[in-house]
C-alpha positions as CSV (number, residue, x, y, z in Angstrom):
1,M,-72.5,48.5,107.2
2,V,-71.4,49.3,110.9
3,S,-73.8,47.8,113.2
4,H,-72.4,49.4,116.4
5,A,-71.6,53.0,117.3
6,Q,-68.5,54.0,119.2
7,T,-70.4,54.8,122.4
8,H,-67.2,54.7,124.5
9,R,-65.1,56.9,122.2
10,L,-64.1,60.3,123.4
11,E,-65.1,63.3,121.3
12,S,-61.6,64.6,121.1
13,G,-58.0,63.7,122.1
14,G,-55.9,60.8,121.7
15,L,-53.3,59.8,119.1
16,I,-55.7,58.2,116.8
17,D,-56.4,59.5,113.3
18,R,-60.1,60.4,113.1
19,S,-59.7,61.2,109.4
20,A,-59.0,57.6,108.6
21,P,-62.2,55.6,109.7
22,L,-61.7,51.8,109.7
23,N,-64.3,49.1,109.6
24,F,-63.6,45.6,111.3
25,R,-65.6,42.5,112.5
26,F,-65.5,40.7,115.6
27,D,-67.6,37.5,116.0
28,G,-69.5,38.3,112.9
29,K,-70.4,41.7,113.9
30,T,-69.3,44.9,112.2
31,F,-67.7,47.8,114.2
32,A,-65.9,50.9,113.5
33,G,-62.5,52.3,114.7
34,F,-59.7,54.7,113.5
35,Q,-56.2,54.5,112.3
36,G,-54.0,54.2,115.3
37,D,-56.2,51.8,117.1
38,T,-55.4,48.3,118.3
39,L,-58.2,45.8,118.1
40,A,-58.5,46.1,121.9
41,S,-59.0,49.8,122.1
42,A,-61.4,49.7,119.1
43,L,-63.5,47.1,120.9
44,I,-63.3,49.3,124.1
45,A,-64.4,52.3,122.0
46,N,-67.6,50.3,120.8
47,G,-68.4,49.3,124.5
48,V,-67.3,45.5,124.1
49,K,-66.4,44.2,127.5
50,L,-66.6,40.5,127.0
51,V,-63.9,39.4,124.7
52,G,-62.8,35.8,125.7
53,R,-63.1,32.9,128.0
54,S,-60.5,31.4,130.5
55,F,-58.9,28.0,129.7
56,K,-60.1,25.9,132.4
57,Y,-63.4,27.2,133.8
58,H,-64.4,29.1,130.6
59,R,-65.0,32.2,132.9
60,P,-66.0,35.4,131.1
61,R,-63.1,37.6,130.5
62,G,-62.3,41.1,129.5
63,I,-59.2,43.3,128.4
64,L,-56.9,43.5,131.3
65,T,-53.8,45.3,129.9
66,S,-52.7,47.4,126.8
67,G,-49.6,45.5,125.9
68,S,-48.1,42.1,125.1
69,E,-48.6,40.9,128.7
70,E,-52.3,40.6,128.0
71,P,-53.6,37.2,129.3
72,N,-57.3,37.6,128.5
73,A,-57.9,39.1,125.2
74,L,-56.8,36.3,122.9
75,V,-58.6,36.1,119.6
76,E,-58.4,34.3,116.3
77,L,-57.3,36.9,113.7
78,R,-58.0,36.6,109.9
79,T,-59.8,33.8,108.3
80,G,-59.0,30.7,106.0
81,A,-55.4,29.7,105.6
82,R,-54.2,33.0,107.1
83,R,-56.2,32.4,110.4
84,E,-54.0,32.8,113.3
85,P,-55.0,31.7,116.9
86,N,-54.0,33.1,120.3
87,T,-53.3,36.8,118.8
88,K,-53.3,39.4,121.5
89,A,-56.1,42.1,120.8
90,T,-53.9,44.6,122.7
91,T,-51.1,44.3,120.1
92,A,-53.1,43.7,116.9
93,E,-52.9,46.9,114.9
94,L,-56.4,47.8,113.5
95,Y,-56.7,47.9,109.6
96,D,-59.8,48.1,107.5
97,G,-61.5,44.8,107.0
98,L,-59.9,43.0,110.0
99,E,-61.6,39.8,110.9
100,A,-61.3,38.5,114.4
101,A,-63.1,35.8,116.3
102,S,-63.3,34.8,120.0
103,Q,-61.9,31.3,120.8
104,N,-62.2,28.6,123.4
105,C,-66.0,28.9,123.5
106,W,-69.0,27.0,122.3
107,P,-71.5,27.7,120.8
108,S,-70.6,31.3,121.1
109,L,-68.8,33.7,123.4
110,R,-71.8,34.9,125.3
111,H,-73.5,31.7,125.7
112,D,-70.5,29.2,126.2
113,L,-71.9,25.9,127.4
114,M,-68.4,24.9,128.5
115,A,-68.8,27.4,131.4
116,M,-70.4,24.5,133.3
117,N,-66.9,23.5,134.0
118,Q,-67.3,26.0,136.9
119,L,-69.7,23.7,138.6
120,F,-66.8,21.2,138.8
121,S,-64.3,23.6,140.3
122,P,-64.0,21.6,143.5
123,I,-62.5,18.9,141.4
124,F,-60.5,21.0,138.9
125,V,-58.1,22.2,141.6
126,A,-54.3,22.2,141.4
127,G,-52.9,19.0,140.0
128,F,-56.4,17.6,139.6
129,Y,-55.1,15.6,136.4
130,Y,-53.0,13.7,138.9
131,K,-55.8,12.9,141.3
132,T,-58.7,11.9,139.0
133,F,-59.4,9.7,135.9
134,M,-57.7,6.9,137.9
135,W,-60.6,4.4,137.7
136,P,-61.5,2.2,135.9
137,A,-58.2,1.9,134.2
138,K,-59.8,0.7,130.9
139,F,-61.7,4.1,130.7
140,W,-58.4,6.0,130.1
141,E,-57.7,5.4,126.4
142,A,-61.4,4.8,125.7
143,I,-63.0,7.9,127.3
144,Y,-60.7,10.1,129.5
145,E,-57.8,10.8,127.1
146,P,-60.0,11.6,124.0
147,A,-62.1,13.9,126.0
148,I,-59.2,15.7,127.6
149,R,-57.5,16.3,124.1
150,R,-60.7,17.6,122.6
151,A,-61.0,20.1,125.6
152,A,-57.3,21.1,125.4
153,G,-55.9,24.1,123.7
154,L,-57.3,27.6,122.9
155,G,-57.6,28.7,119.4
156,R,-57.8,26.5,116.3
157,A,-54.8,26.2,113.9
158,P,-55.7,26.3,110.2
159,G,-55.7,22.9,108.5
160,V,-53.9,24.2,105.3
161,A,-50.6,25.5,104.5
162,D,-49.7,29.0,105.3
163,P,-49.9,31.2,102.1
164,D,-47.4,33.8,103.4
165,H,-43.7,34.2,103.1
166,Y,-41.2,34.8,105.7
167,D,-37.8,36.1,105.5
168,K,-34.6,35.9,107.8
169,A,-31.9,38.6,108.0
170,W,-28.8,39.4,109.8
171,A,-27.8,42.7,111.3
172,H,-24.6,43.9,113.2
173,C,-24.4,46.9,115.4
174,D,-22.4,48.3,118.3
175,V,-25.4,49.1,120.6
176,L,-28.7,47.3,120.4
177,I,-31.5,48.9,122.4
178,A,-34.9,47.2,123.4
179,G,-37.6,49.6,123.9
180,S,-38.4,53.3,122.7
181,G,-39.6,54.7,126.1
182,P,-37.8,57.6,127.8
183,A,-34.9,55.4,128.7
184,G,-34.7,53.9,125.3
185,L,-34.7,57.0,123.4
186,A,-32.1,58.6,125.7
187,T,-29.8,55.5,125.2
188,A,-30.2,55.9,121.3
189,L,-29.3,59.6,121.6
190,A,-26.2,59.2,123.7
191,A,-24.9,56.2,121.7
192,G,-25.9,57.7,118.2
193,R,-24.1,61.1,118.9
194,S,-21.1,59.1,120.2
195,G,-20.8,57.6,116.7
196,A,-21.9,54.2,117.5
197,R,-23.8,51.9,115.2
198,V,-27.2,51.7,116.9
199,V,-30.2,49.4,116.3
200,L,-33.4,50.2,118.5
201,C,-36.1,47.6,118.5
202,E,-39.8,48.7,119.6
203,E,-42.6,46.1,119.5
204,D,-45.3,48.9,119.2
205,F,-46.2,50.5,116.0
206,A,-45.6,53.8,117.7
207,L,-42.6,55.1,119.4
208,G,-42.4,56.6,122.9
209,G,-43.5,53.9,125.3
210,R,-45.3,55.1,128.4
211,L,-44.8,58.6,127.1
212,L,-47.6,58.1,124.7
213,A,-50.1,57.8,127.5
214,D,-48.4,59.3,130.6
215,G,-46.9,62.4,129.0
216,G,-44.7,64.6,131.1
217,T,-42.3,67.4,130.9
218,I,-38.8,66.9,129.4
219,D,-36.2,69.5,128.9
220,G,-39.0,72.0,129.6
221,M,-41.3,70.9,126.9
222,P,-44.1,68.5,126.7
223,A,-43.1,64.9,126.4
224,A,-44.8,64.5,122.9
225,E,-42.8,67.3,121.7
226,W,-39.5,66.1,123.1
227,T,-40.1,62.6,121.5
228,S,-40.9,64.2,118.1
229,R,-37.7,66.3,118.3
230,T,-35.6,63.3,119.5
231,L,-36.9,61.0,116.7
232,A,-36.0,63.8,114.2
233,E,-32.6,64.0,115.5
234,L,-32.0,60.2,115.4
235,A,-33.2,60.2,111.9
236,T,-30.3,62.5,111.0
237,L,-27.7,60.3,112.5
238,P,-26.5,58.0,109.7
239,D,-25.7,54.9,112.0
240,V,-29.0,54.7,113.9
241,R,-31.6,52.4,112.8
242,I,-35.0,52.4,114.4
243,M,-37.2,49.3,113.8
244,N,-40.8,49.6,115.1
245,R,-43.2,46.7,115.0
246,T,-40.1,44.7,116.1
247,T,-39.8,42.7,119.3
248,L,-36.5,41.4,120.7
249,F,-37.5,38.0,121.9
250,G,-34.4,35.9,122.6
251,V,-30.8,36.3,123.9
252,Y,-28.2,33.7,122.6
253,D,-24.5,33.2,122.7
254,G,-21.9,35.4,121.4
255,G,-23.8,38.7,121.6
256,T,-26.5,37.2,119.2
257,Y,-30.1,38.3,119.8
258,G,-33.5,37.3,118.1
259,A,-36.0,39.8,117.0
260,I,-39.1,39.3,115.0
261,E,-40.3,42.3,112.7
262,R,-44.0,42.2,111.9
263,V,-43.5,43.7,108.4
264,N,-47.0,43.5,107.0
265,D,-49.3,42.4,110.1
266,H,-50.9,45.7,109.9
267,L,-52.4,44.8,106.4
268,P,-55.0,42.3,105.6
269,S,-52.3,40.3,103.5
270,P,-48.9,41.0,102.5
271,P,-48.5,42.9,99.1
272,E,-47.3,40.7,96.2
273,H,-43.7,39.6,96.6
274,Q,-43.4,40.9,100.2
275,V,-43.1,38.9,103.4
276,R,-45.2,38.9,106.4
277,Q,-42.7,38.8,109.0
278,R,-38.9,38.9,109.2
279,L,-36.7,37.1,111.6
280,W,-33.7,39.0,112.6
281,R,-30.4,37.7,114.0
282,I,-28.7,40.7,115.4
283,V,-25.1,40.5,116.6
284,A,-24.4,43.3,119.0
285,K,-21.3,44.3,121.1
286,R,-23.5,45.8,123.8
287,C,-27.2,45.7,124.6
288,V,-29.2,48.1,126.7
289,V,-32.6,46.8,128.0
290,A,-35.0,49.7,128.3
291,A,-38.2,47.5,128.0
292,G,-39.8,49.2,130.7
293,A,-41.9,47.5,133.5
294,I,-45.2,45.7,133.8
295,E,-47.9,46.8,136.2
296,R,-49.2,43.9,138.4
297,P,-52.4,43.0,139.6
298,I,-53.7,42.5,143.2
299,V,-55.4,39.2,143.8
300,F,-59.0,39.5,145.3
301,A,-62.3,37.6,144.8
302,G,-63.8,38.6,141.4
303,N,-60.5,40.2,140.1
304,D,-61.2,38.6,136.6
305,T,-64.7,40.2,136.1
306,P,-64.7,42.1,132.7
307,G,-64.3,45.7,133.6
308,V,-61.4,45.2,135.9
309,M,-58.3,46.5,134.4
310,M,-54.8,47.5,135.2
311,A,-54.8,51.2,136.0
312,S,-51.9,52.0,133.6
313,A,-53.9,50.4,130.9
314,M,-57.1,52.3,131.5
315,R,-55.3,55.6,131.3
316,T,-53.5,54.4,128.1
317,Y,-56.9,53.6,126.5
318,V,-58.2,57.0,127.6
319,A,-55.2,59.1,126.8
320,R,-53.8,57.4,123.7
321,Y,-56.8,55.9,122.1
322,A,-59.5,58.2,123.3
323,A,-61.5,55.2,124.4
324,T,-63.2,54.8,127.7
325,P,-63.4,51.3,129.4
326,A,-66.0,52.5,131.7
327,K,-68.1,55.7,132.4
328,R,-67.9,55.5,136.2
329,I,-64.5,54.3,137.5
330,A,-63.3,53.1,140.9
331,L,-59.5,52.9,141.6
332,F,-57.8,50.2,143.7
333,T,-54.3,51.0,144.5
334,N,-51.4,50.6,146.8
335,N,-49.0,53.1,145.2
336,E,-48.8,56.6,144.0
337,D,-48.8,55.7,140.3
338,G,-52.4,54.6,140.6
339,W,-53.5,58.1,141.1
340,R,-52.4,59.2,137.6
341,T,-55.3,57.2,136.3
342,V,-57.7,59.3,138.5
343,E,-56.2,62.5,137.1
344,T,-56.3,61.1,133.4
345,A,-59.9,60.0,133.9
346,L,-61.1,63.3,135.3
347,S,-59.4,65.3,132.6
348,A,-61.4,63.2,130.0
349,G,-64.6,64.0,131.8
350,L,-65.2,60.6,133.5
351,Q,-66.7,60.1,136.8
352,I,-64.7,58.6,139.7
353,A,-66.8,56.5,142.0
354,A,-64.2,56.2,144.7
355,V,-60.5,55.5,145.3
356,V,-59.5,52.6,147.5
357,D,-55.9,53.1,148.7
358,A,-54.3,50.4,150.7
359,R,-51.7,52.8,152.1
360,P,-52.2,54.3,155.6
361,D,-51.4,57.7,154.4
362,V,-52.7,59.6,151.5
363,S,-51.3,62.9,150.4
364,A,-53.0,66.2,151.0
365,A,-52.9,66.9,147.3
366,H,-54.8,63.7,146.5
367,R,-57.4,64.4,149.1
368,A,-57.9,67.9,147.9
369,L,-58.3,66.4,144.4
370,A,-60.9,64.0,145.8
371,A,-62.7,66.8,147.6
372,K,-62.7,69.0,144.4
373,A,-64.0,66.2,142.3
374,G,-66.6,64.8,144.7
375,F,-65.5,61.3,145.2
376,P,-64.5,59.6,148.5
377,V,-61.0,58.3,149.3
378,L,-61.4,55.0,151.3
379,N,-58.4,53.6,153.2
380,G,-58.5,49.7,152.9
381,S,-58.8,47.0,150.2
382,V,-61.1,45.7,147.7
383,A,-62.6,42.4,149.1
384,S,-64.6,41.4,146.0
385,V,-66.3,42.4,142.8
386,E,-69.8,41.6,141.7
387,G,-70.5,41.5,138.0
388,G,-70.6,39.3,135.0
389,K,-70.5,39.1,131.3
390,D,-71.6,42.7,131.0
391,G,-69.0,44.0,133.4
392,V,-68.6,45.4,136.9
393,R,-71.6,46.3,139.0
394,K,-70.7,46.6,142.5
395,I,-67.4,46.6,144.5
396,S,-67.2,45.5,148.1
397,I,-64.6,47.1,150.1
398,S,-63.0,46.0,153.5
399,L,-62.0,49.3,155.3
400,T,-59.1,49.7,157.7
401,G,-60.5,49.1,161.2
402,G,-63.0,46.3,160.0
403,A,-66.0,48.2,158.6
404,R,-67.3,47.4,155.1
405,A,-68.3,49.7,152.3
406,E,-69.8,49.2,148.9
407,V,-69.4,51.2,145.7
408,E,-71.4,51.1,142.5
409,A,-69.1,51.4,139.3
410,D,-68.9,49.9,135.8
411,G,-65.1,49.7,135.7
412,L,-62.3,48.9,138.3
413,A,-58.6,50.2,137.8
414,V,-56.3,48.2,139.8
415,S,-52.6,49.0,140.5
416,G,-50.5,46.7,142.7
417,G,-47.1,48.3,141.7
418,W,-44.7,47.5,139.0
419,N,-42.4,44.8,137.9
420,P,-39.4,45.5,135.8
421,A,-39.3,43.5,132.5
422,V,-36.4,41.2,133.5
423,G,-37.1,38.4,130.8
424,L,-34.4,39.4,128.4
425,T,-31.7,39.9,131.2
426,S,-32.6,36.4,132.6
427,Y,-32.4,34.4,129.5
428,H,-28.8,32.9,130.3
429,R,-30.1,31.6,133.5
430,G,-29.4,34.7,135.5
431,R,-31.8,35.0,138.5
432,P,-33.2,38.5,139.3
433,K,-32.6,40.1,142.7
434,W,-35.3,41.3,145.0
435,Q,-35.4,45.1,145.7
436,D,-37.2,46.1,148.8
437,D,-37.9,49.8,148.1
438,I,-40.0,49.0,145.1
439,S,-41.2,45.4,146.3
440,A,-40.0,43.9,142.9
441,F,-37.4,41.8,141.2
442,V,-34.6,43.7,139.3
443,P,-32.1,42.4,136.9
444,D,-28.9,40.7,138.0
445,G,-26.6,38.3,136.2
446,A,-27.4,39.7,132.9
447,P,-25.8,38.0,129.8
448,P,-22.3,39.5,128.9
449,G,-22.4,42.9,127.4
450,M,-26.1,43.6,128.5
451,V,-27.4,46.3,131.0
452,A,-30.7,47.3,131.9
453,A,-31.7,51.0,132.1
454,G,-34.9,52.9,133.4
455,A,-38.1,51.1,134.4
456,A,-36.4,47.9,133.3
457,N,-33.7,48.4,136.1
458,G,-36.2,49.4,138.8
459,A,-36.1,53.3,138.2
460,F,-39.6,54.2,137.7
461,G,-39.3,58.0,137.8
462,L,-39.2,59.9,134.4
463,G,-36.0,61.8,135.3
464,A,-34.2,58.5,136.5
465,C,-35.2,56.7,133.3
466,L,-33.7,59.5,131.2
467,S,-30.5,59.8,133.2
468,Q,-29.9,56.0,133.4
469,G,-30.7,55.5,129.7
470,F,-28.4,58.3,128.5
471,A,-25.6,57.0,130.7
472,A,-26.0,53.4,129.5
473,G,-26.0,54.6,126.0
474,A,-22.8,56.7,126.3
475,A,-21.0,53.9,128.2
476,A,-22.1,51.3,125.6
477,A,-20.8,53.2,122.9
478,H,-17.5,54.1,124.7
479,S,-16.9,50.3,125.3
480,A,-17.5,49.5,121.7
481,G,-14.8,51.9,120.8
482,H,-16.8,55.1,120.1
483,H,-15.7,58.4,121.8
484,G,-17.7,61.0,120.2
485,N,-19.4,63.9,122.1
486,A,-22.8,62.6,123.5
487,G,-23.8,66.1,124.6
488,T,-26.0,66.7,127.6
489,P,-28.6,64.3,128.8
490,P,-32.3,65.2,128.8
491,V,-33.7,66.4,132.1
492,A,-37.2,65.7,133.8
493,D,-38.4,65.6,137.5
494,D,-39.1,62.4,139.1
495,E,-42.6,61.7,140.2
496,A,-43.2,60.8,143.9
497,F,-42.9,57.1,144.6
498,S,-44.8,55.3,147.5
499,L,-46.0,51.8,147.8
500,A,-47.4,49.6,150.3
501,P,-46.9,46.0,149.2
502,L,-50.3,44.1,148.9
503,W,-50.6,40.8,147.0
504,H,-53.7,39.1,148.1
505,V,-56.9,40.1,149.9
506,A,-58.3,37.2,151.5
507,G,-62.1,36.7,151.1
508,K,-64.9,34.4,149.6
509,G,-64.9,33.7,146.1
510,K,-62.3,32.8,143.5
511,A,-59.3,35.0,143.4
512,F,-57.3,34.7,140.3
513,V,-53.5,34.7,140.1
514,D,-53.0,33.4,136.5
515,Y,-56.0,34.7,134.5
516,Q,-55.5,32.6,131.4
517,H,-54.9,29.3,133.2
518,D,-57.4,30.0,136.0
519,V,-54.8,29.4,138.8
520,T,-56.3,30.8,141.9
521,A,-54.8,31.8,145.3
522,S,-56.3,28.8,146.7
523,D,-54.6,26.6,144.2
524,I,-51.2,28.0,145.3
525,E,-52.1,27.4,149.1
526,L,-53.2,23.7,148.1
527,A,-50.1,23.1,146.2
528,Q,-47.8,24.2,149.2
529,R,-49.9,22.0,151.7
530,E,-49.2,19.0,149.4
531,G,-45.4,19.7,149.4
532,F,-44.9,21.7,146.2
533,E,-42.8,24.4,147.9
534,S,-40.2,24.7,145.1
535,V,-41.2,27.4,142.6
536,E,-40.3,25.1,139.9
537,H,-42.7,22.4,141.2
538,L,-45.4,25.0,141.9
539,K,-45.2,26.2,138.3
540,R,-45.7,22.7,136.8
541,Y,-48.3,21.4,139.4
542,T,-50.5,24.5,139.0
543,T,-49.5,25.6,135.6
544,L,-48.8,29.1,137.0
545,G,-47.0,31.2,134.3
546,M,-47.3,28.5,131.7
547,A,-49.9,30.3,129.6
548,T,-49.2,32.4,126.4
549,D,-48.2,35.3,128.6
550,Q,-45.6,33.4,130.4
551,G,-46.6,34.7,133.7
552,K,-45.9,38.5,132.9
553,T,-48.9,39.5,135.1
554,S,-49.0,36.4,137.5
555,N,-45.5,35.2,138.6
556,V,-44.5,37.5,141.2
557,A,-48.0,37.7,142.9
558,G,-48.0,33.8,142.8
559,L,-44.5,33.7,144.4
560,A,-45.5,36.3,147.1
561,I,-48.5,34.1,148.0
562,L,-46.2,31.0,148.2
563,A,-43.9,32.8,150.4
564,A,-46.7,33.9,152.8
565,V,-48.2,30.5,153.2
566,S,-44.6,29.0,153.5
567,G,-43.3,31.3,156.1
568,K,-40.6,32.6,153.9
569,S,-39.6,35.9,152.3
570,I,-40.2,36.5,148.7
571,P,-36.3,36.4,148.1
572,E,-35.9,33.2,149.9
573,T,-38.7,31.7,147.8
574,G,-37.0,32.7,144.4
575,T,-38.0,32.7,140.9
576,T,-38.4,30.3,138.2
577,I,-36.0,30.1,135.1
578,Y,-36.9,32.5,132.3
579,R,-36.9,31.2,128.8
580,P,-37.4,32.8,125.3
581,P,-39.2,33.8,123.3
582,Y,-40.4,36.7,125.1
583,V,-43.6,36.8,123.0
584,P,-45.0,34.1,120.7
585,V,-43.3,33.9,117.4
586,A,-44.8,32.3,114.3
587,I,-43.3,28.9,113.2
588,G,-43.2,30.2,109.6
589,A,-40.7,33.0,110.7
590,F,-38.2,30.4,112.1
591,A,-38.6,28.5,108.9
592,G,-38.2,31.4,106.5
593,H,-38.0,30.2,102.9
594,H,-36.9,26.7,104.1
595,R,-40.1,25.1,103.6
596,D,-41.8,22.6,100.8
597,E,-39.4,22.0,98.1
598,N,-36.9,24.5,99.7
599,F,-36.9,22.7,103.0
600,H,-33.3,21.4,102.3
601,A,-31.0,21.4,99.4
602,T,-31.0,18.7,96.7
603,R,-27.6,17.4,95.8
604,L,-26.9,15.6,92.5
605,T,-24.0,13.3,91.7
606,P,-21.8,13.9,88.7
607,S,-23.6,11.1,86.9
608,H,-27.1,12.2,87.8
609,H,-28.1,13.6,84.3
610,W,-26.7,10.6,82.5
611,A,-28.6,8.3,84.9
612,A,-31.7,10.2,84.4
613,E,-31.3,9.7,80.4
614,Q,-31.1,6.0,81.0
615,G,-34.4,6.1,83.0
616,A,-32.9,5.5,86.4
617,V,-35.2,5.3,89.4
618,F,-33.8,7.7,92.2
619,V,-34.0,7.6,96.0
620,D,-33.2,10.0,98.6
621,T,-30.0,9.3,100.6
622,G,-29.5,12.1,102.9
623,L,-29.5,15.2,100.8
624,W,-28.5,13.3,97.8
625,K,-30.5,11.9,94.8
626,R,-28.9,8.4,94.0
627,A,-29.8,6.1,91.2
628,Q,-31.2,2.9,92.6
629,W,-32.0,0.9,89.7
630,Y,-32.6,1.0,85.9
631,P,-35.9,-0.6,84.8
632,R,-35.7,-2.8,81.6
């Protein structure tokens, strides 16, 4: 029986299948969702804002993003031997009977006694483990170390063997594509039409990337229609293979790539004689990374309050899932893209409390929209957010000129700009380069045979994504020896782009950079004062970017704060080394069928069967069974 109604579900819209209702459980309570939901979108639709606790301070945390970059909404999925900790609710596809539980809390998520760690925050600063537990020395092994080990970690690993099976497979292609957004689909079109063997990997269960939420017009038709037609054409090309639920996670020597396919993770358990996941080793002559970009937060006091969410994630939940993270929304942005969330929210009938824009000039069109909808446009920045476990209540704003203002809202959408997804292009120790016009790092020094296209290459406009992707696909096919007619590229207009870089709003209260590991702006400033100015030292001293999201939402803001307090530019400060895997991969997938009695081959000598008949006692000598002695 469902104990909660979907109070935050829109009556119409979205890409969910309302004819296929699903029931699921979170922390023992039963909720309802629909086919096409993720666990995160279903929780939002049911009005759930508190989904987790942070690692160090056990602060209440809500859903921040809508993808694999999520640092907050980590849950234990399934039960018993199939329980898997640290699963991102934003990527967990909803199915009937799904069981999920919060983690890193005791005795419950809402009443977590470990939240008392916040009282000791003056002690738990950057590098506290090097400065405390020093005396008396005999307490280390008897008290300190056991206590630290008990407190460490997030989720619980099951104590029994994994009952599922995993597989490994090889694939060979001319052109490998990461991502199925506008750039990825355009790449596949050009390469496929040219006659190349194409493999496209998409981590989502639905194809389209940002088109699923942002829409647009391509070739004079709605983006959804263009996507449908493109996928239909790709399906007719004999050498094009599209793999959804598949993440390209690593780049290795010789044009070899690692990918994890979640074959049956969208079911309670795999059907009989089927695998749960499949590890792919893909050998490609060329690779086009069209993995998009990740929206970055702005660091300010209270930015971890449940109900504070990335602006692109908020419009994804509204437009794609018909789920409303809040009923009265405020927006804090330093760029043009943030305003798209306002337009999406208004079209869904939601109320806009205010827009706080850090740019000195806001377009006349936006001001006209605000006047028509009846909300203020404030020039300045969000200084702090008041709220708690139940979400945002009040937002304090520092206006340009020094005045202050307050706005009441139950949700805050934040947009600090976009960071191209440079992970895959940097896995051979290539360092991305800084691009001033977008205030972000873009790929540089990619592995041989790899190029980036679209938002992953710093081109955020829809038209630019399509043109770059199409050109990259045609060039990749040509260099692989295929010269067929690629046809004409798809066409779309580019959206206006305007950004005023803003990383940190100084103020009272904790301002978080790394949400999962509780790394604050003051931690970075302290580390710099103590001599940790190297980005690699900063990372290890503060644990910035060392959580399960590997700094996807935190690293660039952290580097910007370090640069500011060091008196350097962001390019001079540099970045850390990127390492695979791009997303967590189950250990069972790496093992495949090589486990238990199949862990390695058993080799028998020519005399083995004779020795066995004589009652020999065998010992393992490497991979060989050798007769050691014969009892009499």
